[in-house]
C-alpha positions in Angstrom: 65.7 -93.3 -18.8 63.6 -92.3 -15.8 62.8 -95.9 -14.7 65.0 -99.0 -14.7 63.8 -102.6 -14.3 66.3 -105.4 -13.8 65.3 -109.1 -13.5 67.2 -111.9 -11.9 65.9 -115.1 -13.6 67.7 -117.3 -11.1 66.0 -115.8 -8.0 62.8 -114.6 -9.6 63.2 -111.1 -8.3 62.8 -107.9 -10.3 64.1 -104.6 -9.0 62.2 -101.5 -10.2 64.2 -98.3 -9.6 62.9 -94.7 -9.9 65.8 -93.2 -11.8 65.6 -89.4 -11.6 68.1 -88.7 -8.8 68.8 -85.2 -10.1 65.1 -84.5 -9.4 65.0 -86.4 -6.1 63.1 -89.1 -8.0 60.1 -86.9 -8.4 57.5 -88.3 -10.7 56.8 -86.5 -14.0 54.3 -87.8 -16.6 56.9 -89.9 -18.4 57.9 -91.7 -15.2 54.2 -92.1 -14.3 53.6 -93.8 -17.6 56.7 -96.0 -17.3 55.6 -97.2 -13.8 52.2 -98.1 -15.1 53.8 -100.0 -18.0 56.3 -101.7 -15.8 53.7 -103.0 -13.4 51.6 -104.3 -16.2 54.5 -106.0 -17.9 55.5 -107.7 -14.6 52.0 -109.2 -14.5 52.8 -111.3 -17.6 56.4 -112.2 -16.7 56.1 -115.6 -15.0 59.9 -115.6 -14.3 59.3 -112.8 -11.8 57.7 -113.9 -8.5 58.6 -110.9 -6.3 59.5 -107.3 -6.8 61.7 -104.7 -5.0 60.9 -101.0 -5.5 63.7 -98.5 -4.9 64.9 -95.0 -5.7 68.2 -94.1 -7.3 70.8 -92.0 -5.4 71.2 -91.3 -1.7 69.0 -88.3 -1.2 65.5 -89.5 -1.9 63.4 -92.6 -2.5 60.8 -90.3 -4.1 59.5 -86.8 -3.5 56.1 -87.2 -5.2 54.8 -85.3 -8.2 57.4 -83.1 -10.0 56.1 -79.6 -9.4 57.3 -78.6 -12.9 54.6 -80.9 -14.3 51.5 -78.9 -15.3 48.3 -81.1 -15.1 45.2 -79.2 -16.4 42.1 -79.9 -14.2 38.4 -79.8 -15.2 36.6 -77.1 -13.2 34.5 -79.7 -11.4 35.1 -81.8 -8.2 33.5 -84.8 -10.0 36.2 -85.0 -12.6 39.5 -84.5 -10.8 42.5 -85.9 -12.7 45.1 -87.0 -10.2 48.2 -87.9 -12.2 49.6 -90.3 -9.6 46.5 -92.2 -8.6 47.4 -95.3 -10.7 51.1 -95.5 -10.3 51.1 -98.3 -7.7 51.3 -102.1 -8.3 47.9 -102.9 -6.8 46.2 -100.2 -8.9 47.6 -102.0 -12.0 46.3 -105.4 -10.8 49.8 -106.8 -9.9 49.4 -109.3 -7.1 53.1 -110.3 -6.9 54.6 -109.1 -3.6 56.4 -105.7 -3.7 59.0 -104.8 -1.1 59.9 -101.1 -0.9 63.5 -100.1 -0.1 63.7 -96.6 1.2 66.8 -94.4 1.4 66.6 -90.7 2.0 63.3 -88.7 1.7 60.0 -90.2 1.0 57.3 -87.6 0.9 54.0 -86.5 -0.7 53.2 -88.6 -3.7 55.7 -91.2 -2.6 52.9 -92.5 -0.4 51.0 -93.7 -3.5 53.8 -96.2 -3.9 54.5 -97.0 -0.3 50.8 -97.4 0.3 50.7 -100.2 -2.3 53.9 -101.9 -1.3 53.5 -105.0 0.9 56.1 -103.9 3.4 58.9 -101.4 3.7 62.6 -101.8 4.5 64.5 -98.6 5.3 68.0 -97.2 5.6 68.7 -95.1 8.7 68.7 -92.0 6.4 65.1 -92.5 5.5 62.6 -89.7 6.5 58.9 -89.5 5.8 56.8 -86.4 5.6 53.9 -84.8 3.6 54.2 -81.1 2.7 50.7 -80.7 1.3 49.2 -78.6 4.2 52.3 -76.3 4.2 51.5 -75.4 0.6 47.8 -74.9 0.9 46.8 -78.3 -0.4 44.6 -81.1 0.9 46.4 -84.4 1.6 43.6 -86.8 0.7 44.8 -89.9 -1.2 48.2 -89.9 0.6 46.5 -89.6 4.0 44.0 -92.4 3.2 46.8 -94.7 2.2 49.0 -94.0 5.2 46.0 -94.2 7.6 45.9 -97.9 6.7 49.6 -98.4 7.5 50.2 -96.2 10.6 48.5 -95.5 13.9 45.9 -92.7 13.5 47.7 -90.2 15.7 51.0 -90.7 13.9 49.6 -90.3 10.4 47.5 -87.3 11.5 50.6 -85.6 13.0 52.7 -86.3 9.9 50.1 -84.9 7.5 49.1 -81.9 9.6 52.7 -80.8 10.5 53.6 -80.6 6.8 57.1 -79.8 5.9 58.0 -78.6 9.4 58.6 -82.1 10.7 59.9 -85.4 9.3 59.4 -88.9 10.7 62.7 -90.6 11.2 63.5 -94.1 10.0 63.8 -95.1 13.7 60.4 -93.7 14.6 58.8 -95.2 11.4 60.2 -98.6 12.5 58.8 -98.1 16.0 55.3 -97.5 14.8 55.3 -100.2 12.2 55.5 -98.2 8.9 58.9 -99.7 8.4 59.3 -103.5 9.0 63.1 -103.5 9.1 65.6 -100.8 9.8 69.0 -101.8 8.2 72.5 -100.6 8.6 73.5 -97.6 6.5 73.4 -98.4 2.7 71.9 -101.8 3.2 68.2 -101.3 2.6 68.2 -102.4 -1.0 70.2 -105.6 -0.3 67.9 -106.4 2.7 64.8 -105.9 0.5 66.2 -108.1 -2.2 67.0 -110.8 0.4 63.4 -110.7 1.6 62.1 -110.8 -2.0 64.3 -113.7 -2.8 62.9 -115.8 0.1 59.4 -115.0 -1.0 60.1 -115.7 -4.6 61.2 -119.2 -3.5 57.7 -120.0 -2.3 55.0 -121.4 -4.6 53.7 -118.4 -6.6 50.0 -119.2 -6.3 50.1 -119.2 -2.5 52.1 -116.0 -2.3 49.9 -114.1 -4.8 46.7 -115.3 -3.1 48.0 -114.1 0.2 48.9 -110.7 -1.2 45.4 -110.5 -2.7 43.8 -111.5 0.6 45.8 -109.0 2.6 44.8 -106.2 0.2 41.2 -107.3 0.3 41.2 -106.5 4.0 42.1 -102.9 3.2 40.5 -102.0 -0.1 36.9 -101.5 1.1 38.0 -98.8 3.5 40.3 -97.3 0.9 37.5 -97.2 -1.7 35.3 -95.2 0.7 38.0 -92.8 1.5 39.1 -92.3 -2.1 35.4 -91.6 -3.0 35.6 -88.5 -0.8 39.0 -87.3 -1.9 38.1 -85.3 -5.1 35.5 -83.2 -3.2 37.8 -82.5 -0.3 40.7 -81.5 -2.6 38.4 -79.2 -4.7 37.1 -77.6 -1.5 40.3 -77.3 0.4 43.1 -76.6 -2.2 44.2 -73.0 -2.6 44.5 -71.7 -6.2 47.6 -72.8 -8.0 49.3 -69.4 -7.9 48.9 -69.2 -4.2 50.3 -72.7 -3.7 53.3 -71.6 -5.8 53.8 -68.6 -3.5 53.9 -70.8 -0.5 56.2 -73.3 -2.1 58.7 -70.6 -3.1 58.6 -69.1 0.5 58.9 -72.5 2.2 61.0 -72.8 5.2 64.2 -74.8 4.9 64.5 -75.9 8.5 62.6 -78.8 10.0 62.8 -81.1 12.9 63.2 -84.9 12.7 61.6 -87.0 15.3 
């Protein structure tokens, strides 16, 4: 099972866990489909009033799209098929609050999920980075989502530095990407605590607030996303060249 969903009927909190620790919780098409199904199911479960999103294991929250997944693309910038574009809760019309609990690496396609979480709680081991540019790829959707959560200079540096540099949990907390930095191993519990408090409030007020907050962002996001397919088509190296760069990737990096 690549995704687990547990629900506490007493507190009204559901925990959605990416469960591929052997693949650093990278998202294949099966996990993609399970995420979409989970968000849609949670829309109809009135016993759930808040959600926590986490990754199994200690090494990673999520490392984006599993590179072993082959996704055929039409030869046209007008019909790009991004396999991760609809994996987040907001993309599936879920307006119940989602708190992300991050432990270990969160990179690349993980930002589709973090970009649609309402806030992020992190373990000190959490690191954030985007390797797209290192491998000859355009970071478009990820950059647009993070540009709405981080100061421009910070997100620009993270995206352009690629795999050479990782944003530490401490720095992520300083710039506001992370709302709470916990003690080691306590991110999930802290996220559940927050979700439990929120779930105790009247649902209509909470969900209306989530929707209002997202409304403040979605117009800018829609404009940015409209440009993304063309930028990706123009800027991405051919797949075989991306694979060469990936295989030759440097293993060292700095954490700031």
